C-alpha positions as CSV (number, residue, x, y, z in Angstrom):
1,X,-15.5,29.5,-63.5
2,X,-18.3,27.9,-61.4
3,X,-17.2,24.3,-60.7
4,X,-19.8,21.6,-60.2
5,X,-17.4,18.8,-59.2
6,X,-14.1,18.7,-57.2
7,X,-11.6,16.0,-57.6
8,X,-9.0,15.6,-54.8
9,X,-5.9,13.6,-55.5
10,X,-3.6,12.0,-53.0
11,X,-0.2,10.4,-53.9
12,X,1.3,8.1,-51.3
13,X,4.2,5.8,-52.1
14,X,2.9,3.6,-55.0
15,X,-0.8,4.6,-54.6
16,X,-2.7,7.2,-56.6
17,X,-6.0,7.9,-54.9
18,X,-8.8,10.3,-55.9
19,X,-12.2,11.3,-54.5
20,X,-14.7,13.2,-56.6
21,X,-17.4,15.3,-54.8
22,X,-20.3,17.1,-56.5
23,X,-21.8,20.4,-55.6
24,X,-25.5,20.2,-54.7
25,X,-28.1,22.8,-53.8
26,X,-28.1,21.5,-50.3
27,X,-24.3,21.2,-50.1
28,X,-22.2,18.4,-51.6
29,X,-22.0,14.6,-51.9
30,X,-19.4,12.0,-52.7
31,X,-19.7,10.9,-56.4
32,X,-16.8,8.5,-56.8
33,X,-13.5,7.2,-55.4
34,X,-10.6,5.5,-57.3
35,X,-7.3,3.9,-56.5
36,X,-4.5,3.1,-59.0
37,X,-1.3,1.2,-58.0
38,X,2.0,1.0,-59.7
39,X,4.6,-1.7,-58.9
40,X,7.4,-0.4,-61.1
41,X,8.6,3.3,-61.3
42,X,7.9,3.4,-65.0
43,X,4.2,2.4,-64.4
44,X,3.3,5.7,-62.7
45,X,2.4,7.4,-66.0
46,X,0.0,4.6,-66.8
47,X,-1.7,5.1,-63.4
48,X,-2.2,8.8,-64.1
49,X,-3.5,8.1,-67.6
50,X,-6.1,5.7,-66.1
51,X,-7.2,8.3,-63.6
52,X,-7.5,10.9,-66.3
53,X,-10.0,8.7,-68.1
54,X,-12.2,8.4,-65.0
55,X,-12.3,12.1,-64.1
56,X,-15.4,14.2,-64.9
57,X,-14.6,16.4,-68.0
58,X,-17.0,19.3,-67.4
59,X,-16.6,22.0,-64.8
60,X,-14.3,19.8,-62.7
61,X,-11.8,21.3,-60.3
62,X,-8.7,19.1,-60.0
63,X,-6.8,19.6,-56.8
64,X,-3.7,18.3,-55.1
65,X,-2.0,19.5,-51.9
66,X,1.3,20.2,-50.3
67,X,2.2,18.3,-47.1
68,X,2.3,19.7,-43.5
69,X,6.1,20.3,-43.5
70,X,6.1,22.1,-46.9
71,X,4.0,25.2,-46.0
72,X,4.5,27.9,-43.4
73,X,1.4,29.7,-42.1
74,X,1.5,33.2,-40.6
75,X,-1.4,35.1,-39.2
76,X,-1.9,38.8,-38.5
77,X,-4.8,41.2,-37.8
78,X,-5.3,44.1,-40.3
79,X,-7.6,47.0,-40.5
80,X,-10.6,46.1,-42.6
81,X,-10.4,49.5,-44.4
82,X,-7.1,48.6,-46.1
83,X,-7.2,48.6,-49.9
84,X,-6.0,45.5,-51.8
85,X,-2.7,47.3,-52.6
86,X,-2.2,48.1,-48.9
87,X,-3.0,44.5,-48.0
88,X,-0.4,43.4,-50.5
89,X,2.2,45.7,-48.8
90,X,1.4,44.0,-45.5
91,X,2.0,40.6,-47.1
92,X,5.3,41.7,-48.7
93,X,6.5,43.0,-45.3
94,X,5.8,39.6,-43.7
95,X,7.5,37.8,-46.7
96,X,10.6,39.9,-46.3
97,X,11.1,38.6,-42.8
98,X,11.6,35.0,-44.0
99,X,15.2,34.1,-43.6
100,X,16.0,32.1,-46.7
101,X,17.7,32.5,-50.1
102,X,15.3,30.2,-51.8
103,X,12.5,31.4,-54.0
104,X,9.2,31.6,-52.2
105,X,5.6,31.4,-53.4
106,X,2.6,32.6,-51.3
107,X,-1.1,32.9,-51.1
108,X,-3.3,34.6,-48.6
109,X,-6.9,34.8,-47.3
110,X,-8.8,37.4,-45.4
111,X,-11.5,36.5,-42.9
112,X,-14.9,38.2,-42.4
113,X,-14.8,41.7,-41.0
114,X,-15.3,41.8,-37.2
115,X,-15.2,45.2,-35.3
116,X,-13.5,46.9,-38.2
117,X,-10.7,44.2,-38.4
118,X,-9.8,41.2,-40.5
119,X,-7.6,38.2,-39.9
120,X,-5.0,37.8,-42.6
121,X,-3.8,34.3,-43.2
122,X,-0.6,34.0,-45.2
123,X,0.6,30.7,-46.6
124,X,4.3,30.4,-47.8
125,X,6.1,27.5,-49.6
126,X,9.3,27.1,-51.4
127,X,8.9,27.2,-55.2
128,X,11.0,23.9,-55.3
129,X,8.4,22.1,-53.2
130,X,5.5,23.2,-55.5
131,X,7.5,22.3,-58.6
132,X,8.2,18.9,-57.2
133,X,4.6,18.3,-56.4
134,X,3.4,19.3,-59.8
135,X,6.1,17.2,-61.5
136,X,4.5,14.2,-59.8
137,X,1.1,15.1,-61.1
138,X,0.6,14.2,-64.8
139,X,-2.6,16.2,-65.0
140,X,-3.5,19.9,-65.3
141,X,-4.2,21.1,-61.8
142,X,-6.7,23.8,-61.0
143,X,-6.0,24.2,-57.2
144,X,-3.0,23.5,-55.1
145,X,-3.9,23.2,-51.5
146,X,-2.3,22.3,-48.1
147,X,-3.1,19.2,-46.1
148,X,-3.6,21.3,-43.0
149,X,-6.3,23.6,-44.4
150,X,-7.8,20.6,-46.3
151,X,-8.4,18.6,-43.1
152,X,-9.8,21.7,-41.3
153,X,-12.2,22.2,-44.2
154,X,-13.3,18.5,-44.1
155,X,-13.7,18.7,-40.3
156,X,-16.2,21.5,-40.6
157,X,-18.3,19.4,-43.1
158,X,-18.6,16.2,-41.1
159,X,-21.8,17.3,-39.4
160,X,-21.1,16.9,-35.7
161,X,-23.8,18.1,-33.3
162,X,-23.3,21.6,-31.9
163,X,-22.5,20.2,-28.5
164,X,-19.6,18.2,-30.0
165,X,-18.3,20.9,-32.2
166,X,-14.6,20.0,-33.0
167,X,-11.9,22.1,-31.5
168,X,-9.4,20.7,-34.0
169,X,-8.2,17.4,-35.4
170,X,-5.6,14.7,-35.0
171,X,-4.1,12.8,-37.9
172,X,-2.2,9.7,-36.7
173,X,-0.1,7.4,-38.9
174,X,2.5,4.8,-38.3
175,X,5.4,7.2,-37.9
176,X,3.9,10.5,-36.6
177,X,0.9,12.3,-35.2
178,X,-0.2,15.8,-36.2
179,X,-2.4,17.8,-33.9
180,X,-4.0,21.0,-35.1
181,X,-6.2,23.2,-33.0
182,X,-8.6,25.7,-34.5
183,X,-7.1,28.6,-32.5
184,X,-3.5,27.9,-33.6
185,X,-2.0,28.4,-37.1
186,X,0.9,25.9,-36.9
187,X,0.2,22.2,-36.2
188,X,2.0,20.2,-33.5
189,X,3.9,17.2,-34.8
190,X,4.8,14.3,-32.6
191,X,7.3,11.6,-33.7
192,X,5.7,8.3,-32.9
193,X,9.0,6.4,-33.1
194,X,10.7,8.6,-30.4
195,X,7.9,8.9,-27.7
196,X,6.5,6.1,-25.6
197,X,2.7,6.0,-25.2
198,X,2.9,7.4,-21.6
199,X,5.1,10.3,-22.8
200,X,2.7,11.0,-25.7
201,X,-0.3,10.9,-23.4
202,X,1.4,13.3,-20.9
203,X,2.3,15.8,-23.7
204,X,-1.1,15.8,-25.2
205,X,-3.0,16.1,-21.9
206,X,-0.9,19.1,-21.0
207,X,-1.6,20.7,-24.4
208,X,-5.4,20.1,-24.2
209,X,-5.6,21.2,-20.6
210,X,-4.2,24.6,-21.7
211,X,-6.8,24.8,-24.5
212,X,-9.6,24.0,-22.1
213,X,-8.4,26.8,-19.7
214,X,-8.2,29.3,-22.6
215,X,-11.7,28.5,-23.9
216,X,-13.5,28.0,-20.6
217,X,-14.6,24.5,-21.8
218,X,-14.8,21.4,-19.6
219,X,-13.5,19.2,-22.4
220,X,-11.8,19.4,-25.8
221,X,-13.3,17.6,-28.8
222,X,-11.0,16.5,-31.5
223,X,-11.7,14.6,-34.8
224,X,-9.3,11.8,-35.4
225,X,-8.1,10.7,-38.9
226,X,-5.8,7.8,-39.6
227,X,-5.4,4.0,-39.6
228,X,-7.9,2.0,-37.6
229,X,-5.4,0.3,-35.4
230,X,-3.6,3.6,-34.6
231,X,-6.9,5.3,-33.7
232,X,-7.7,2.4,-31.4
233,X,-4.4,2.8,-29.6
234,X,-5.0,6.6,-29.2
235,X,-8.5,5.9,-27.8
236,X,-7.0,3.6,-25.2
237,X,-4.6,6.3,-24.1
238,X,-7.5,8.7,-23.3
239,X,-10.4,6.5,-22.6
240,X,-10.3,7.5,-18.9
241,X,-9.7,11.2,-19.4
242,X,-13.0,13.2,-19.3
243,X,-11.2,16.3,-20.5
244,X,-10.5,14.9,-24.0
245,X,-13.3,13.7,-26.3
246,X,-11.9,11.9,-29.4
247,X,-14.3,11.4,-32.3
248,X,-13.3,8.9,-35.0
249,X,-14.0,10.7,-38.3
250,X,-14.7,7.4,-40.0
251,X,-17.7,6.9,-37.8
252,X,-19.4,10.2,-38.7
253,X,-22.2,10.3,-41.3
254,X,-19.7,11.3,-44.0
255,X,-17.1,8.7,-42.9
256,X,-19.6,5.9,-43.1
257,X,-20.6,7.0,-46.6
258,X,-17.1,6.5,-48.0
259,X,-15.8,2.9,-48.4
260,X,-12.4,2.5,-46.7
261,X,-12.4,6.0,-45.1
262,X,-8.8,5.5,-43.8
263,X,-7.6,5.1,-47.3
264,X,-9.5,7.9,-49.0
265,X,-9.8,10.7,-46.4
266,X,-6.6,12.5,-47.7
267,X,-8.1,12.7,-51.2
268,X,-11.6,13.6,-49.8
269,X,-10.0,16.4,-47.7
270,X,-8.1,17.7,-50.7
271,X,-11.4,17.9,-52.7
272,X,-13.1,19.5,-49.7
273,X,-10.3,22.1,-49.5
274,X,-10.9,23.0,-53.2
275,X,-14.7,23.1,-52.6
276,X,-14.2,25.5,-49.6
277,X,-11.8,27.7,-51.7
278,X,-14.4,27.8,-54.5
279,X,-17.2,28.9,-52.1
280,X,-15.0,31.6,-50.5
281,X,-14.0,33.0,-53.9
282,X,-17.5,33.5,-55.2
């Protein structure tokens, strides 16, 4: 089915947030954003019912995503000449190495062919985690994504100039900071409650210095998502470090086009992840 709209849903505590984007000939645009709250546990079904009434009913892809800690990503390089059955055998071999008795679910993507090879990205989650997520969602879901790939998809669409092309992103909240670099599969997670600002600055500077050395770049550019006050604190940490260029995602063209970007970016990223998946599967 060719979707024309993509609705990304984010559930956080007692908030149900959704962003709807529409496919255009020239790309995409934000159509709408909604927030529904519930004060009592029994009110959550009412919030979902209200959201359902606001969603587009025609050719709409409804998406929701698993959190960082709920998905494992594994990457490998395969011969581009492998058949689909042979690729599946490669996937099963990697799955068999997972040390767990719990039932696992998986998905995978293959990159474009380069020099006769393809990159195989395998995403693994526990069935229990997916079931729990879908139980919270009182809607029929078309695509289940992952916050990590969602934010990478959104980062590619924010329209930064070539000279400031992002090398990854940072998401910073009250309790933690997640750093994901384009060259790495697994994100780095920092507990904000256990590291002082100087310790955090030292850890990040060391990480980004290694990236600069690997890529032969004078500085590393990272998009930053999160609460306004937390982003301000992060900017203070690195304002005198020329090797690290932080770009507040809310100040990009797309960010300015979405009211309360700090509130809605998880849902926007979720919709963008589904949009990216749709383009790749055509």
